[in-house]
C-alpha positions as CSV (number, residue, x, y, z in Angstrom):
1,M,117.2,72.7,20.8
2,V,116.5,72.4,24.4
3,V,118.0,75.8,26.5
4,E,118.5,74.8,29.7
5,N,119.0,77.2,33.2
6,I,116.6,79.7,32.0
7,V,113.1,80.5,33.6
8,W,109.9,82.4,32.1
9,H,109.4,85.5,33.7
10,H,105.8,86.9,33.8
11,Q,105.4,90.8,33.2
12,S,103.6,92.8,35.7
13,L,101.5,94.2,32.8
14,T,98.9,91.8,31.2
15,K,98.1,91.6,27.4
16,E,94.4,92.0,28.1
17,Q,95.6,95.1,30.3
18,R,97.2,96.7,27.3
19,R,94.5,95.9,24.9
20,Q,92.5,97.6,27.2
21,K,94.5,100.7,27.7
22,N,94.9,101.1,23.2
23,N,91.2,100.1,23.5
24,H,91.4,97.5,20.7
25,H,92.1,93.5,20.1
26,S,95.7,92.8,19.1
27,A,96.6,90.5,16.3
28,V,98.9,89.5,13.5
29,F,97.9,90.3,9.9
30,W,100.0,87.5,8.2
31,F,100.3,89.2,4.6
32,T,101.8,86.4,2.1
33,G,101.8,86.4,-1.6
34,L,104.7,86.7,-4.5
35,S,106.9,89.3,-4.9
36,G,105.4,92.4,-6.2
37,S,102.0,91.4,-5.1
38,G,101.7,94.2,-2.9
39,K,102.1,93.1,0.3
40,S,104.2,96.0,1.6
41,T,102.4,98.5,0.2
42,I,98.6,97.5,1.6
43,A,100.4,96.5,4.9
44,N,101.9,100.1,5.2
45,A,98.8,101.5,3.9
46,V,96.3,99.6,6.5
47,A,98.6,100.4,9.3
48,Q,98.5,104.2,8.5
49,K,94.7,103.7,8.2
50,L,94.2,102.2,11.6
51,Y,96.8,104.9,13.3
52,E,94.2,107.4,11.9
53,L,91.8,105.5,13.5
54,G,93.2,105.5,16.7
55,A,95.0,102.1,17.0
56,Q,98.7,101.1,18.0
57,T,99.9,99.6,14.6
58,Y,103.2,98.3,13.5
59,V,104.4,96.7,10.4
60,L,107.0,94.1,9.7
61,D,108.2,94.1,6.3
62,G,110.6,91.2,4.7
63,D,113.2,93.2,3.4
64,N,113.5,95.5,6.7
65,I,114.1,92.9,8.7
66,R,116.5,91.2,6.6
67,H,119.0,94.4,7.2
68,G,119.0,93.7,10.8
69,L,117.5,90.8,12.8
70,N,117.7,88.4,10.2
71,Q,120.4,89.7,8.0
72,D,122.4,86.5,8.6
73,L,119.8,84.3,6.8
74,G,119.7,83.6,2.9
75,F,117.1,82.3,1.1
76,S,117.9,78.5,1.0
77,D,114.8,76.5,2.1
78,Q,116.2,76.1,5.6
79,D,117.0,80.0,5.8
80,R,113.6,80.9,4.5
81,K,112.2,78.7,7.4
82,E,114.2,80.1,10.2
83,N,113.4,83.7,8.8
84,I,109.8,83.2,9.4
85,R,109.9,81.2,12.4
86,R,112.0,84.4,13.9
87,I,109.4,86.6,12.8
88,G,106.6,84.6,13.9
89,E,108.0,84.9,17.4
90,V,108.4,88.7,16.8
91,A,105.0,89.0,16.1
92,K,104.1,87.4,18.9
93,L,105.8,89.9,21.0
94,F,103.7,92.8,19.2
95,V,100.4,90.9,19.9
96,D,101.4,90.7,23.4
97,S,102.2,94.4,23.6
98,G,98.6,95.0,22.6
99,Q,99.2,96.4,18.8
100,L,98.1,94.9,15.5
101,V,101.0,94.2,13.8
102,F,101.0,93.6,9.9
103,T,103.9,91.5,8.5
104,A,104.7,91.4,4.8
105,F,106.7,88.2,3.6
106,I,106.4,86.4,0.6
107,S,106.6,83.0,3.4
108,P,106.2,80.9,0.7
109,F,105.5,77.5,2.4
110,Q,102.2,76.4,4.1
111,E,103.9,74.7,6.7
112,D,106.0,77.7,8.2
113,R,102.9,79.9,8.1
114,D,100.8,77.0,9.8
115,T,104.1,76.8,12.5
116,V,103.2,80.5,13.3
117,R,99.9,80.2,13.9
118,T,100.5,78.2,16.9
119,L,102.5,80.4,18.7
120,L,99.0,82.4,18.8
121,N,95.9,82.3,20.0
122,T,92.7,81.4,17.8
123,D,91.6,84.8,17.6
124,E,95.0,86.4,17.0
125,F,96.5,85.1,13.4
126,V,95.0,86.1,10.2
127,E,96.4,84.8,7.1
128,V,95.9,87.5,4.4
129,F,96.8,86.1,1.0
130,V,97.7,89.1,-1.2
131,N,96.4,87.4,-4.2
132,C,98.0,88.5,-7.5
133,P,98.7,86.4,-10.7
134,I,102.6,85.9,-11.5
135,D,102.4,87.4,-14.9
136,E,101.1,90.4,-13.2
137,C,103.6,90.7,-10.3
138,E,106.2,90.1,-13.1
139,A,104.9,93.0,-15.0
140,R,105.1,95.3,-12.3
141,D,108.3,94.2,-11.0
142,P,109.0,97.1,-8.6
143,K,112.6,95.8,-7.5
144,G,113.2,94.2,-10.8
145,L,114.0,91.0,-9.3
146,Y,112.1,88.6,-11.7
147,K,113.9,90.5,-14.7
148,K,117.3,89.1,-12.4
149,A,115.6,85.8,-11.5
150,R,114.8,85.1,-15.5
151,N,118.0,86.0,-16.3
152,G,120.0,83.6,-13.8
153,D,121.2,86.3,-11.5
154,I,118.8,85.5,-8.5
155,P,118.9,81.7,-7.8
156,Q,115.7,80.1,-5.8
157,F,113.7,82.8,-6.3
158,T,109.8,82.3,-5.2
159,G,107.4,81.7,-8.3
160,I,110.4,81.1,-10.8
161,S,113.0,78.6,-9.6
162,S,111.3,78.2,-6.1
163,P,107.9,76.9,-5.2
164,Y,104.8,79.1,-4.0
165,E,102.1,77.2,-1.7
166,A,99.1,79.5,-2.1
167,P,97.5,79.6,1.4
168,K,94.7,76.7,1.8
169,T,92.3,78.6,3.9
170,P,93.3,82.0,4.7
171,E,90.7,84.3,6.6
172,L,91.0,86.9,4.0
173,I,91.9,86.9,0.6
174,L,92.7,90.7,-1.4
175,E,93.0,90.5,-5.3
176,T,95.3,93.0,-6.2
177,D,95.1,92.7,-9.9
178,Q,91.5,93.2,-9.4
179,Y,91.1,95.7,-6.7
180,T,93.0,99.5,-5.9
181,I,95.2,99.6,-2.8
182,D,92.3,101.9,-1.2
183,E,89.8,99.1,-1.9
184,C,92.2,96.4,-0.5
185,V,92.3,98.6,2.6
186,A,88.7,99.4,3.2
187,Q,88.4,95.4,2.7
188,L,91.0,94.5,5.7
189,V,89.6,97.3,7.4
190,A,86.0,96.3,7.3
191,F,87.2,92.5,8.2
192,I,88.8,94.2,11.5
193,K,85.5,96.3,12.5
194,K,83.4,93.0,11.7
195,K,85.3,91.0,14.2
196,N,84.7,94.0,16.6
197,W,88.7,94.4,17.1
198,L,88.6,98.0,16.8
């Protein structure tokens, strides 16, 4: 869709100036994985840890976003695509504001995640695969969703009746069936420090 009669207005403060004030790089860490894999838990834990280290952080959580910004979207493939597109645009705004933003969305399709990647510079998008076997996710089932999906109460449920495309070349893989939350957070913080982003 082409929107006419609008003009992009440049801000007086640049992304670089905000980064300099925050004393760290800004980027989006795009957590993807099955429901129950630990995306939200790790995203919140690492945001807390980095906040304690003085960083400006924010978490965009899938369920929370669907309570507001994306409450008009369902779970069809097209709605999932639009959900991720909107989140990508919001995440970009956070990166422009100089923050480290952590997104926790199943985002099952590689094409959609790649589309978000194109919105940002090369050093501003980190795909984090929160890898956990579906059997383990289903055993955890913190929201009771797998049980509902198995009973046919939730149609198009990722991993059961709708596909999940694991990342082809993620920058980071966190194996939550092998490591504790604290260990996963440590791996991510180490990744950031190795990049000299903090």
